[in-house]
PyMOL Python script that loads the backbone (N, CA, C, O; Angstrom):
from pymol import cmd

cmd.read_pdbstr("""\
ATOM      1  N   MET A   1     284.467 -38.514 274.363  1.00  0.00           N
ATOM      2  CA  MET A   1     284.034 -39.085 275.448  1.00  0.00           C
ATOM      3  C   MET A   1     284.466 -38.011 276.438  1.00  0.00           C
ATOM      4  O   MET A   1     283.767 -37.741 277.414  1.00  0.00           O
ATOM      5  N   VAL A   2     285.851 -37.276 276.131  1.00  0.00           N
ATOM      6  CA  VAL A   2     286.463 -36.287 277.416  1.00  0.00           C
ATOM      7  C   VAL A   2     285.388 -35.577 277.129  1.00  0.00           C
ATOM      8  O   VAL A   2     284.746 -35.499 278.177  1.00  0.00           O
ATOM      9  N   LYS A   3     284.337 -34.502 275.503  1.00  0.00           N
ATOM     10  CA  LYS A   3     283.404 -33.811 275.660  1.00  0.00           C
ATOM     11  C   LYS A   3     282.131 -33.788 277.165  1.00  0.00           C
ATOM     12  O   LYS A   3     281.750 -32.826 277.832  1.00  0.00           O
ATOM     13  N   ASN A   4     281.829 -35.000 277.247  1.00  0.00           N
ATOM     14  CA  ASN A   4     280.741 -35.768 277.546  1.00  0.00           C
ATOM     15  C   ASN A   4     280.870 -35.904 279.478  1.00  0.00           C
ATOM     16  O   ASN A   4     279.959 -35.819 280.301  1.00  0.00           O
ATOM     17  N   GLN A   5     282.000 -36.083 279.648  1.00  0.00           N
ATOM     18  CA  GLN A   5     282.586 -36.159 281.443  1.00  0.00           C
ATOM     19  C   GLN A   5     282.649 -34.749 281.119  1.00  0.00           C
ATOM     20  O   GLN A   5     281.450 -34.594 280.889  1.00  0.00           O
ATOM     21  N   ILE A   6     283.315 -33.258 280.874  1.00  0.00           N
ATOM     22  CA  ILE A   6     283.212 -32.078 281.204  1.00  0.00           C
ATOM     23  C   ILE A   6     281.990 -32.286 281.254  1.00  0.00           C
ATOM     24  O   ILE A   6     281.811 -32.966 282.264  1.00  0.00           O
ATOM     25  N   ILE A   7     281.195 -32.129 280.835  1.00  0.00           N
ATOM     26  CA  ILE A   7     279.132 -31.775 280.055  1.00  0.00           C
ATOM     27  C   ILE A   7     278.402 -32.379 281.100  1.00  0.00           C
ATOM     28  O   ILE A   7     277.201 -32.208 281.309  1.00  0.00           O
ATOM     29  N   GLY A   8     279.329 -33.237 281.883  1.00  0.00           N
ATOM     30  CA  GLY A   8     278.353 -34.210 283.316  1.00  0.00           C
ATOM     31  C   GLY A   8     279.284 -33.784 284.274  1.00  0.00           C
ATOM     32  O   GLY A   8     278.853 -33.892 285.422  1.00  0.00           O
ATOM     33  N   LEU A   9     280.332 -33.371 284.182  1.00  0.00           N
ATOM     34  CA  LEU A   9     280.982 -32.630 285.484  1.00  0.00           C
ATOM     35  C   LEU A   9     279.998 -30.821 285.690  1.00  0.00           C
ATOM     36  O   LEU A   9     279.195 -30.290 286.457  1.00  0.00           O
ATOM     37  N   ILE A  10     280.750 -30.516 284.462  1.00  0.00           N
ATOM     38  CA  ILE A  10     279.403 -29.136 284.863  1.00  0.00           C
ATOM     39  C   ILE A  10     278.545 -29.114 285.537  1.00  0.00           C
ATOM     40  O   ILE A  10     278.475 -28.258 286.419  1.00  0.00           O
ATOM     41  N   PHE A  11     277.061 -30.566 285.259  1.00  0.00           N
ATOM     42  CA  PHE A  11     276.086 -30.015 285.228  1.00  0.00           C
ATOM     43  C   PHE A  11     276.362 -30.943 286.983  1.00  0.00           C
ATOM     44  O   PHE A  11     275.743 -30.702 288.019  1.00  0.00           O
ATOM     45  N   LEU A  12     277.383 -31.905 286.798  1.00  0.00           N
ATOM     46  CA  LEU A  12     277.007 -32.869 288.740  1.00  0.00           C
ATOM     47  C   LEU A  12     277.565 -31.350 289.212  1.00  0.00           C
ATOM     48  O   LEU A  12     276.651 -30.526 289.173  1.00  0.00           O
ATOM     49  N   VAL A  13     278.398 -30.989 289.493  1.00  0.00           N
ATOM     50  CA  VAL A  13     278.252 -29.061 290.422  1.00  0.00           C
ATOM     51  C   VAL A  13     277.404 -28.506 289.984  1.00  0.00           C
ATOM     52  O   VAL A  13     276.511 -29.237 290.413  1.00  0.00           O
ATOM     53  N   LEU A  14     276.754 -27.549 289.288  1.00  0.00           N
ATOM     54  CA  LEU A  14     275.474 -26.583 289.306  1.00  0.00           C
ATOM     55  C   LEU A  14     273.817 -27.336 289.755  1.00  0.00           C
ATOM     56  O   LEU A  14     272.801 -26.641 289.775  1.00  0.00           O
ATOM     57  N   LEU A  15     273.803 -29.609 290.259  1.00  0.00           N
ATOM     58  CA  LEU A  15     273.253 -29.270 290.264  1.00  0.00           C
ATOM     59  C   LEU A  15     273.255 -29.705 292.213  1.00  0.00           C
ATOM     60  O   LEU A  15     272.311 -29.815 292.995  1.00  0.00           O
ATOM     61  N   LEU A  16     274.713 -29.850 292.415  1.00  0.00           N
ATOM     62  CA  LEU A  16     275.435 -29.627 293.891  1.00  0.00           C
ATOM     63  C   LEU A  16     275.313 -28.789 294.835  1.00  0.00           C
ATOM     64  O   LEU A  16     275.112 -28.751 296.049  1.00  0.00           O
ATOM     65  N   SER A  17     275.573 -27.802 293.536  1.00  0.00           N
ATOM     66  CA  SER A  17     275.922 -26.040 293.883  1.00  0.00           C
ATOM     67  C   SER A  17     274.126 -25.563 294.572  1.00  0.00           C
ATOM     68  O   SER A  17     273.963 -24.904 295.599  1.00  0.00           O
ATOM     69  N   SER A  18     272.743 -26.221 293.497  1.00  0.00           N
ATOM     70  CA  SER A  18     272.283 -25.591 293.685  1.00  0.00           C
ATOM     71  C   SER A  18     270.855 -26.448 295.157  1.00  0.00           C
ATOM     72  O   SER A  18     269.901 -25.693 295.348  1.00  0.00           O
ATOM     73  N   CYS A  19     270.822 -27.467 295.787  1.00  0.00           N
ATOM     74  CA  CYS A  19     270.766 -27.626 296.520  1.00  0.00           C
ATOM     75  C   CYS A  19     271.096 -27.220 297.734  1.00  0.00           C
ATOM     76  O   CYS A  19     270.606 -27.949 298.596  1.00  0.00           O
ATOM     77  N   GLY A  20     271.743 -26.329 298.155  1.00  0.00           N
ATOM     78  CA  GLY A  20     271.591 -25.138 299.514  1.00  0.00           C
ATOM     79  C   GLY A  20     271.715 -23.747 299.249  1.00  0.00           C
ATOM     80  O   GLY A  20     272.376 -22.881 299.824  1.00  0.00           O
ATOM     81  N   ILE A  21     270.890 -23.694 298.188  1.00  0.00           N
ATOM     82  CA  ILE A  21     270.156 -23.094 297.988  1.00  0.00           C
ATOM     83  C   ILE A  21     268.986 -22.205 299.064  1.00  0.00           C
ATOM     84  O   ILE A  21     269.226 -21.228 299.773  1.00  0.00           O
ATOM     85  N   ASN A  22     267.692 -22.940 298.879  1.00  0.00           N
ATOM     86  CA  ASN A  22     266.909 -22.888 299.508  1.00  0.00           C
ATOM     87  C   ASN A  22     266.708 -23.201 301.486  1.00  0.00           C
ATOM     88  O   ASN A  22     265.744 -23.016 302.229  1.00  0.00           O
ATOM     89  N   LYS A  23     267.667 -23.561 301.666  1.00  0.00           N
ATOM     90  CA  LYS A  23     268.694 -23.461 303.360  1.00  0.00           C
ATOM     91  C   LYS A  23     267.535 -22.784 304.249  1.00  0.00           C
ATOM     92  O   LYS A  23     266.790 -23.474 304.945  1.00  0.00           O
ATOM     93  N   ASN A  24     267.457 -21.666 304.189  1.00  0.00           N
ATOM     94  CA  ASN A  24     266.867 -20.891 304.389  1.00  0.00           C
ATOM     95  C   ASN A  24     265.625 -20.279 304.647  1.00  0.00           C
ATOM     96  O   ASN A  24     265.415 -19.130 304.258  1.00  0.00           O
ATOM     97  N   ARG A  25     264.702 -20.992 305.322  1.00  0.00           N
ATOM     98  CA  ARG A  25     263.334 -20.154 304.519  1.00  0.00           C
ATOM     99  C   ARG A  25     262.789 -19.008 305.340  1.00  0.00           C
ATOM    100  O   ARG A  25     262.994 -18.703 306.515  1.00  0.00           O
ATOM    101  N   THR A  26     261.986 -18.416 304.332  1.00  0.00           N
ATOM    102  CA  THR A  26     261.808 -16.954 304.549  1.00  0.00           C
ATOM    103  C   THR A  26     260.717 -17.306 304.473  1.00  0.00           C
ATOM    104  O   THR A  26     260.232 -18.435 304.400  1.00  0.00           O
ATOM    105  N   SER A  27     259.786 -15.214 304.505  1.00  0.00           N
ATOM    106  CA  SER A  27     258.886 -15.524 305.049  1.00  0.00           C
ATOM    107  C   SER A  27     258.458 -14.955 303.302  1.00  0.00           C
ATOM    108  O   SER A  27     259.070 -15.429 302.345  1.00  0.00           O
ATOM    109  N   ALA A  28     257.456 -14.009 303.134  1.00  0.00           N
ATOM    110  CA  ALA A  28     256.889 -13.271 302.011  1.00  0.00           C
ATOM    111  C   ALA A  28     257.566 -12.001 302.139  1.00  0.00           C
ATOM    112  O   ALA A  28     258.056 -11.481 301.137  1.00  0.00           O
ATOM    113  N   LEU A  29     257.641 -11.461 303.254  1.00  0.00           N
ATOM    114  CA  LEU A  29     258.931 -10.458 303.723  1.00  0.00           C
ATOM    115  C   LEU A  29     259.900 -10.415 303.836  1.00  0.00           C
ATOM    116  O   LEU A  29     260.423  -9.346 304.152  1.00  0.00           O
ATOM    117  N   GLY A  30     260.931 -11.998 303.563  1.00  0.00           N
ATOM    118  CA  GLY A  30     261.642 -11.932 303.802  1.00  0.00           C
ATOM    119  C   GLY A  30     262.839 -12.384 305.218  1.00  0.00           C
ATOM    120  O   GLY A  30     263.985 -12.821 305.331  1.00  0.00           O
ATOM    121  N   ASP A  31     262.149 -12.118 305.758  1.00  0.00           N
ATOM    122  CA  ASP A  31     262.695 -12.853 307.429  1.00  0.00           C
ATOM    123  C   ASP A  31     262.325 -13.891 307.162  1.00  0.00           C
ATOM    124  O   ASP A  31     261.592 -14.387 306.307  1.00  0.00           O
ATOM    125  N   LYS A  32     263.352 -14.466 308.622  1.00  0.00           N
ATOM    126  CA  LYS A  32     262.743 -15.221 308.872  1.00  0.00           C
ATOM    127  C   LYS A  32     261.332 -16.273 309.408  1.00  0.00           C
ATOM    128  O   LYS A  32     260.691 -15.800 310.346  1.00  0.00           O
ATOM    129  N   ILE A  33     260.942 -17.386 308.956  1.00  0.00           N
ATOM    130  CA  ILE A  33     259.735 -17.585 309.812  1.00  0.00           C
ATOM    131  C   ILE A  33     259.729 -17.746 311.098  1.00  0.00           C
ATOM    132  O   ILE A  33     260.322 -18.675 311.647  1.00  0.00           O
ATOM    133  N   SER A  34     258.977 -16.751 311.783  1.00  0.00           N
ATOM    134  CA  SER A  34     258.627 -16.994 312.476  1.00  0.00           C
ATOM    135  C   SER A  34     257.545 -18.413 313.906  1.00  0.00           C
ATOM    136  O   SER A  34     257.124 -19.502 313.517  1.00  0.00           O
ATOM    137  N   LYS A  35     257.432 -18.062 314.929  1.00  0.00           N
ATOM    138  CA  LYS A  35     256.060 -18.221 315.272  1.00  0.00           C
ATOM    139  C   LYS A  35     255.002 -17.465 315.065  1.00  0.00           C
ATOM    140  O   LYS A  35     253.921 -17.808 314.585  1.00  0.00           O
ATOM    141  N   VAL A  36     255.405 -16.217 315.515  1.00  0.00           N
ATOM    142  CA  VAL A  36     253.783 -15.237 314.682  1.00  0.00           C
ATOM    143  C   VAL A  36     253.731 -16.284 313.683  1.00  0.00           C
ATOM    144  O   VAL A  36     252.922 -17.207 313.779  1.00  0.00           O
ATOM    145  N   ASP A  37     254.769 -16.159 312.483  1.00  0.00           N
ATOM    146  CA  ASP A  37     254.075 -16.290 311.503  1.00  0.00           C
ATOM    147  C   ASP A  37     252.827 -17.445 311.124  1.00  0.00           C
ATOM    148  O   ASP A  37     251.896 -17.418 310.319  1.00  0.00           O
ATOM    149  N   TYR A  38     253.288 -18.429 312.093  1.00  0.00           N
ATOM    150  CA  TYR A  38     252.800 -19.778 311.822  1.00  0.00           C
ATOM    151  C   TYR A  38     251.296 -19.776 312.330  1.00  0.00           C
ATOM    152  O   TYR A  38     250.481 -20.494 311.751  1.00  0.00           O
ATOM    153  N   ALA A  39     250.949 -19.058 313.299  1.00  0.00           N
ATOM    154  CA  ALA A  39     249.835 -18.044 313.540  1.00  0.00           C
ATOM    155  C   ALA A  39     248.943 -17.399 312.324  1.00  0.00           C
ATOM    156  O   ALA A  39     247.840 -17.770 311.922  1.00  0.00           O
ATOM    157  N   TYR A  40     249.765 -16.318 311.864  1.00  0.00           N
ATOM    158  CA  TYR A  40     249.046 -15.670 311.045  1.00  0.00           C
ATOM    159  C   TYR A  40     248.837 -16.708 309.480  1.00  0.00           C
ATOM    160  O   TYR A  40     247.834 -16.651 308.770  1.00  0.00           O
ATOM    161  N   ILE A  41     249.626 -17.295 309.309  1.00  0.00           N
ATOM    162  CA  ILE A  41     248.734 -18.720 308.331  1.00  0.00           C
ATOM    163  C   ILE A  41     247.932 -19.661 308.103  1.00  0.00           C
ATOM    164  O   ILE A  41     247.405 -20.149 307.103  1.00  0.00           O
ATOM    165  N   ASP A  42     247.919 -19.919 309.674  1.00  0.00           N
ATOM    166  CA  ASP A  42     246.703 -21.168 310.632  1.00  0.00           C
ATOM    167  C   ASP A  42     245.730 -20.511 309.844  1.00  0.00           C
ATOM    168  O   ASP A  42     244.973 -20.768 308.908  1.00  0.00           O
ATOM    169  N   GLN A  43     246.045 -19.542 310.593  1.00  0.00           N
ATOM    170  CA  GLN A  43     244.702 -18.131 310.327  1.00  0.00           C
ATOM    171  C   GLN A  43     244.264 -17.815 308.838  1.00  0.00           C
ATOM    172  O   GLN A  43     243.073 -17.743 308.536  1.00  0.00           O
ATOM    173  N   PHE A  44     245.049 -17.674 308.135  1.00  0.00           N
ATOM    174  CA  PHE A  44     244.858 -17.465 306.650  1.00  0.00           C
ATOM    175  C   PHE A  44     244.203 -19.092 306.112  1.00  0.00           C
ATOM    176  O   PHE A  44     243.934 -19.372 307.280  1.00  0.00           O
ATOM    177  N   HIS A  45     244.115 -19.332 305.966  1.00  0.00           N
ATOM    178  CA  HIS A  45     244.083 -21.456 306.084  1.00  0.00           C
ATOM    179  C   HIS A  45     242.665 -21.709 306.742  1.00  0.00           C
ATOM    180  O   HIS A  45     241.911 -22.572 306.293  1.00  0.00           O
ATOM    181  N   GLU A  46     242.266 -20.735 308.076  1.00  0.00           N
ATOM    182  CA  GLU A  46     240.852 -20.782 308.051  1.00  0.00           C
ATOM    183  C   GLU A  46     240.553 -20.446 307.525  1.00  0.00           C
ATOM    184  O   GLU A  46     239.888 -21.249 306.870  1.00  0.00           O
ATOM    185  N   GLY A  47     240.485 -19.029 306.963  1.00  0.00           N
ATOM    186  CA  GLY A  47     239.928 -18.162 306.209  1.00  0.00           C
ATOM    187  C   GLY A  47     239.397 -18.707 304.724  1.00  0.00           C
ATOM    188  O   GLY A  47     238.575 -18.078 304.058  1.00  0.00           O
ATOM    189  N   LEU A  48     240.024 -20.043 304.282  1.00  0.00           N
ATOM    190  CA  LEU A  48     240.432 -20.144 303.283  1.00  0.00           C
ATOM    191  C   LEU A  48     239.328 -21.146 303.663  1.00  0.00           C
ATOM    192  O   LEU A  48     238.252 -20.853 303.141  1.00  0.00           O
ATOM    193  N   ARG A  49     239.298 -22.479 304.593  1.00  0.00           N
ATOM    194  CA  ARG A  49     238.102 -23.070 304.645  1.00  0.00           C
ATOM    195  C   ARG A  49     237.379 -22.857 304.102  1.00  0.00           C
ATOM    196  O   ARG A  49     237.067 -23.354 303.020  1.00  0.00           O
ATOM    197  N   PHE A  50     236.799 -21.906 304.788  1.00  0.00           N
ATOM    198  CA  PHE A  50     235.774 -21.417 305.500  1.00  0.00           C
ATOM    199  C   PHE A  50     235.052 -20.892 303.952  1.00  0.00           C
ATOM    200  O   PHE A  50     233.953 -21.221 303.504  1.00  0.00           O
ATOM    201  N   LYS A  51     236.023 -20.023 303.372  1.00  0.00           N
ATOM    202  CA  LYS A  51     235.538 -19.648 301.984  1.00  0.00           C
ATOM    203  C   LYS A  51     235.260 -20.906 300.741  1.00  0.00           C
ATOM    204  O   LYS A  51     234.457 -21.085 299.825  1.00  0.00           O
ATOM    205  N   GLN A  52     236.294 -21.530 301.255  1.00  0.00           N
ATOM    206  CA  GLN A  52     236.112 -23.003 300.273  1.00  0.00           C
ATOM    207  C   GLN A  52     234.801 -24.031 300.459  1.00  0.00           C
ATOM    208  O   GLN A  52     234.404 -24.865 299.646  1.00  0.00           O
ATOM    209  N   ARG A  53     234.134 -23.649 302.063  1.00  0.00           N
ATOM    210  CA  ARG A  53     232.169 -24.342 302.470  1.00  0.00           C
ATOM    211  C   ARG A  53     231.787 -23.257 302.512  1.00  0.00           C
ATOM    212  O   ARG A  53     231.369 -22.692 303.523  1.00  0.00           O
ATOM    213  N   GLY A  54     231.898 -22.657 301.076  1.00  0.00           N
ATOM    214  CA  GLY A  54     230.558 -21.314 301.425  1.00  0.00           C
ATOM    215  C   GLY A  54     230.094 -20.151 302.224  1.00  0.00           C
ATOM    216  O   GLY A  54     229.548 -19.081 301.955  1.00  0.00           O
ATOM    217  N   GLU A  55     230.676 -20.988 303.750  1.00  0.00           N
ATOM    218  CA  GLU A  55     230.855 -19.940 304.451  1.00  0.00           C
ATOM    219  C   GLU A  55     231.352 -18.304 304.614  1.00  0.00           C
ATOM    220  O   GLU A  55     232.496 -18.226 305.064  1.00  0.00           O
ATOM    221  N   VAL A  56     230.865 -17.321 304.402  1.00  0.00           N
ATOM    222  CA  VAL A  56     231.225 -16.242 303.319  1.00  0.00           C
ATOM    223  C   VAL A  56     231.486 -15.339 305.145  1.00  0.00           C
ATOM    224  O   VAL A  56     232.292 -14.649 305.769  1.00  0.00           O
ATOM    225  N   ASP A  57     230.713 -15.724 305.213  1.00  0.00           N
ATOM    226  CA  ASP A  57     230.447 -13.906 306.901  1.00  0.00           C
ATOM    227  C   ASP A  57     232.393 -15.013 307.425  1.00  0.00           C
ATOM    228  O   ASP A  57     233.520 -14.678 307.062  1.00  0.00           O
ATOM    229  N   ASN A  58     232.107 -15.932 308.088  1.00  0.00           N
ATOM    230  CA  ASN A  58     233.088 -16.836 308.667  1.00  0.00           C
ATOM    231  C   ASN A  58     234.208 -16.008 307.895  1.00  0.00           C
ATOM    232  O   ASN A  58     234.701 -15.128 308.600  1.00  0.00           O
ATOM    233  N   ALA A  59     234.683 -16.086 306.693  1.00  0.00           N
ATOM    234  CA  ALA A  59     235.750 -16.287 305.451  1.00  0.00           C
ATOM    235  C   ALA A  59     236.665 -15.439 305.816  1.00  0.00           C
ATOM    236  O   ALA A  59     237.868 -15.585 306.029  1.00  0.00           O
ATOM    237  N   ILE A  60     235.162 -13.473 305.926  1.00  0.00           N
ATOM    238  CA  ILE A  60     236.220 -12.546 306.114  1.00  0.00           C
ATOM    239  C   ILE A  60     236.276 -12.402 307.920  1.00  0.00           C
ATOM    240  O   ILE A  60     237.202 -11.613 308.106  1.00  0.00           O
ATOM    241  N   LEU A  61     236.106 -12.523 308.330  1.00  0.00           N
ATOM    242  CA  LEU A  61     236.413 -12.591 309.497  1.00  0.00           C
ATOM    243  C   LEU A  61     237.536 -12.705 310.251  1.00  0.00           C
ATOM    244  O   LEU A  61     237.996 -12.079 311.206  1.00  0.00           O
ATOM    245  N   ALA A  62     238.136 -14.372 309.111  1.00  0.00           N
ATOM    246  CA  ALA A  62     239.267 -15.079 309.559  1.00  0.00           C
ATOM    247  C   ALA A  62     240.203 -13.820 308.788  1.00  0.00           C
ATOM    248  O   ALA A  62     241.218 -13.433 309.365  1.00  0.00           O
ATOM    249  N   PHE A  63     239.752 -13.127 307.282  1.00  0.00           N
ATOM    250  CA  PHE A  63     241.132 -12.715 306.698  1.00  0.00           C
ATOM    251  C   PHE A  63     240.734 -11.532 307.648  1.00  0.00           C
ATOM    252  O   PHE A  63     241.519 -11.406 308.587  1.00  0.00           O
ATOM    253  N   ASN A  64     239.970 -10.872 307.629  1.00  0.00           N
ATOM    254  CA  ASN A  64     240.144  -9.659 308.528  1.00  0.00           C
ATOM    255  C   ASN A  64     241.208  -9.275 309.890  1.00  0.00           C
ATOM    256  O   ASN A  64     241.765  -8.278 310.351  1.00  0.00           O
ATOM    257  N   LYS A  65     241.093 -10.689 310.182  1.00  0.00           N
ATOM    258  CA  LYS A  65     242.450 -10.481 311.729  1.00  0.00           C
ATOM    259  C   LYS A  65     243.008 -11.114 310.720  1.00  0.00           C
ATOM    260  O   LYS A  65     243.789 -11.789 311.391  1.00  0.00           O
ATOM    261  N   CYS A  66     243.228 -11.437 309.598  1.00  0.00           N
ATOM    262  CA  CYS A  66     244.663 -11.857 308.956  1.00  0.00           C
ATOM    263  C   CYS A  66     244.912 -10.254 308.617  1.00  0.00           C
ATOM    264  O   CYS A  66     245.197  -9.567 309.598  1.00  0.00           O
ATOM    265  N   ILE A  67     244.865  -9.851 307.845  1.00  0.00           N
ATOM    266  CA  ILE A  67     245.016  -7.572 307.791  1.00  0.00           C
ATOM    267  C   ILE A  67     245.333  -7.093 308.737  1.00  0.00           C
ATOM    268  O   ILE A  67     246.066  -6.121 308.552  1.00  0.00           O
ATOM    269  N   GLU A  68     244.981  -7.471 310.391  1.00  0.00           N
ATOM    270  CA  GLU A  68     245.345  -7.297 311.336  1.00  0.00           C
ATOM    271  C   GLU A  68     246.974  -7.370 312.032  1.00  0.00           C
ATOM    272  O   GLU A  68     247.478  -6.561 312.812  1.00  0.00           O
ATOM    273  N   SER A  69     247.353  -8.154 311.674  1.00  0.00           N
ATOM    274  CA  SER A  69     248.512  -9.026 311.779  1.00  0.00           C
ATOM    275  C   SER A  69     249.767  -8.560 310.574  1.00  0.00           C
ATOM    276  O   SER A  69     250.997  -8.603 310.542  1.00  0.00           O
ATOM    277  N   ASN A  70     248.456  -8.016 309.463  1.00  0.00           N
ATOM    278  CA  ASN A  70     249.590  -8.019 308.385  1.00  0.00           C
ATOM    279  C   ASN A  70     248.817  -7.504 307.379  1.00  0.00           C
ATOM    280  O   ASN A  70     247.799  -8.073 306.985  1.00  0.00           O
ATOM    281  N   LYS A  71     249.372  -6.091 306.770  1.00  0.00           N
ATOM    282  CA  LYS A  71     248.674  -5.342 306.616  1.00  0.00           C
ATOM    283  C   LYS A  71     249.073  -5.516 304.091  1.00  0.00           C
ATOM    284  O   LYS A  71     248.544  -5.117 303.053  1.00  0.00           O
ATOM    285  N   SER A  72     250.342  -6.396 304.552  1.00  0.00           N
ATOM    286  CA  SER A  72     251.018  -6.468 303.068  1.00  0.00           C
ATOM    287  C   SER A  72     250.945  -7.390 302.722  1.00  0.00           C
ATOM    288  O   SER A  72     251.712  -7.662 301.798  1.00  0.00           O
ATOM    289  N   ASP A  73     249.836  -8.669 303.294  1.00  0.00           N
ATOM    290  CA  ASP A  73     249.223  -9.515 302.882  1.00  0.00           C
ATOM    291  C   ASP A  73     248.764  -9.670 301.156  1.00  0.00           C
ATOM    292  O   ASP A  73     247.805 -10.441 301.210  1.00  0.00           O
ATOM    293  N   ASP A  74     249.040  -9.230 299.351  1.00  0.00           N
ATOM    294  CA  ASP A  74     248.053  -9.323 298.981  1.00  0.00           C
ATOM    295  C   ASP A  74     247.225 -10.754 299.123  1.00  0.00           C
ATOM    296  O   ASP A  74     246.143 -10.489 298.599  1.00  0.00           O
ATOM    297  N   ALA A  75     247.183 -12.007 299.524  1.00  0.00           N
ATOM    298  CA  ALA A  75     246.365 -12.852 298.956  1.00  0.00           C
ATOM    299  C   ALA A  75     245.436 -12.631 299.701  1.00  0.00           C
ATOM    300  O   ALA A  75     244.313 -12.873 299.259  1.00  0.00           O
ATOM    301  N   VAL A  76     245.599 -11.981 301.386  1.00  0.00           N
ATOM    302  CA  VAL A  76     243.888 -11.810 301.707  1.00  0.00           C
ATOM    303  C   VAL A  76     242.771 -10.147 301.081  1.00  0.00           C
ATOM    304  O   VAL A  76     241.568  -9.926 300.941  1.00  0.00           O
ATOM    305  N   TYR A  77     244.179  -9.272 300.862  1.00  0.00           N
ATOM    306  CA  TYR A  77     243.402  -8.784 299.919  1.00  0.00           C
ATOM    307  C   TYR A  77     242.414  -9.494 298.626  1.00  0.00           C
ATOM    308  O   TYR A  77     241.316  -9.250 298.126  1.00  0.00           O
ATOM    309  N   PHE A  78     243.481 -10.479 298.434  1.00  0.00           N
ATOM    310  CA  PHE A  78     242.027 -10.833 296.729  1.00  0.00           C
ATOM    311  C   PHE A  78     240.831 -11.509 296.740  1.00  0.00           C
ATOM    312  O   PHE A  78     239.907 -11.605 295.933  1.00  0.00           O
ATOM    313  N   ALA A  79     241.251 -12.357 298.812  1.00  0.00           N
ATOM    314  CA  ALA A  79     240.309 -13.436 299.005  1.00  0.00           C
ATOM    315  C   ALA A  79     239.276 -12.168 299.363  1.00  0.00           C
ATOM    316  O   ALA A  79     238.390 -11.752 298.617  1.00  0.00           O
ATOM    317  N   LEU A  80     239.543 -11.765 300.414  1.00  0.00           N
ATOM    318  CA  LEU A  80     238.372 -10.845 300.452  1.00  0.00           C
ATOM    319  C   LEU A  80     237.471 -10.252 299.514  1.00  0.00           C
ATOM    320  O   LEU A  80     236.259 -10.302 299.724  1.00  0.00           O
ATOM    321  N   SER A  81     238.070  -9.546 298.228  1.00  0.00           N
ATOM    322  CA  SER A  81     237.341  -8.509 297.139  1.00  0.00           C
ATOM    323  C   SER A  81     236.502  -9.696 296.463  1.00  0.00           C
ATOM    324  O   SER A  81     235.347  -9.473 296.099  1.00  0.00           O
ATOM    325  N   GLU A  82     237.157 -11.111 296.277  1.00  0.00           N
ATOM    326  CA  GLU A  82     236.232 -12.151 296.065  1.00  0.00           C
ATOM    327  C   GLU A  82     235.062 -12.788 297.060  1.00  0.00           C
ATOM    328  O   GLU A  82     234.105 -13.427 296.624  1.00  0.00           O
ATOM    329  N   LEU A  83     235.250 -12.562 298.207  1.00  0.00           N
ATOM    330  CA  LEU A  83     234.495 -12.637 298.911  1.00  0.00           C
ATOM    331  C   LEU A  83     233.145 -11.915 299.084  1.00  0.00           C
ATOM    332  O   LEU A  83     232.041 -12.411 299.311  1.00  0.00           O
ATOM    333  N   TYR A  84     233.632 -10.114 298.857  1.00  0.00           N
ATOM    334  CA  TYR A  84     233.230  -9.514 298.917  1.00  0.00           C
ATOM    335  C   TYR A  84     231.407  -8.844 297.287  1.00  0.00           C
ATOM    336  O   TYR A  84     230.301  -8.354 297.061  1.00  0.00           O
ATOM    337  N   THR A  85     233.366  -9.834 296.572  1.00  0.00           N
ATOM    338  CA  THR A  85     232.005  -9.746 295.745  1.00  0.00           C
ATOM    339  C   THR A  85     230.822 -10.831 295.070  1.00  0.00           C
ATOM    340  O   THR A  85     229.813 -10.830 294.365  1.00  0.00           O
ATOM    341  N   GLN A  86     231.611 -11.620 295.732  1.00  0.00           N
ATOM    342  CA  GLN A  86     230.667 -12.948 296.004  1.00  0.00           C
ATOM    343  C   GLN A  86     228.996 -12.339 296.913  1.00  0.00           C
ATOM    344  O   GLN A  86     227.828 -12.565 296.597  1.00  0.00           O
ATOM    345  N   LYS A  87     229.349 -11.839 297.639  1.00  0.00           N
ATOM    346  CA  LYS A  87     228.397 -11.669 298.551  1.00  0.00           C
ATOM    347  C   LYS A  87     227.601 -10.257 298.180  1.00  0.00           C
ATOM    348  O   LYS A  87     226.793  -9.669 298.898  1.00  0.00           O
ATOM    349  N   ARG A  88     228.021  -9.917 296.973  1.00  0.00           N
ATOM    350  CA  ARG A  88     227.370  -8.868 296.740  1.00  0.00           C
ATOM    351  C   ARG A  88     225.975  -8.934 295.602  1.00  0.00           C
ATOM    352  O   ARG A  88     225.029  -8.247 295.219  1.00  0.00           O
ATOM    353  N   ARG A  89     226.726 -10.508 295.359  1.00  0.00           N
ATOM    354  CA  ARG A  89     226.169 -11.141 294.077  1.00  0.00           C
ATOM    355  C   ARG A  89     224.788 -12.128 294.270  1.00  0.00           C
ATOM    356  O   ARG A  89     223.998 -12.352 293.352  1.00  0.00           O
ATOM    357  N   SER A  90     224.640 -12.768 295.899  1.00  0.00           N
ATOM    358  CA  SER A  90     223.843 -12.882 296.669  1.00  0.00           C
ATOM    359  C   SER A  90     222.404 -12.837 296.206  1.00  0.00           C
ATOM    360  O   SER A  90     221.490 -12.958 297.021  1.00  0.00           O
TER     361      SER A  90
END
""", "prot")
cmd.dss("prot")
cmd.show_as("cartoon", "prot")
cmd.util.cbc("prot")
cmd.orient("prot")
């Protein structure tokens, strides 16, 4: 019985201590998210919407605007590679 209480107490402490881990949201670069990041995220999602609708040229333009803002986002380059491959196959 005491063993179960100790295990339960340890579990409770671990659970409560893990709740505060994600208090500070950060971007992919490790910085706190700013208003500039929200504009970038909106642009990225616009590119995804164009890609989903099959509007390849508009999606490429949207993703290229993302690259102008952040040259180190791998997701943009991956999406562009898919779009250029799709465009080449058409």
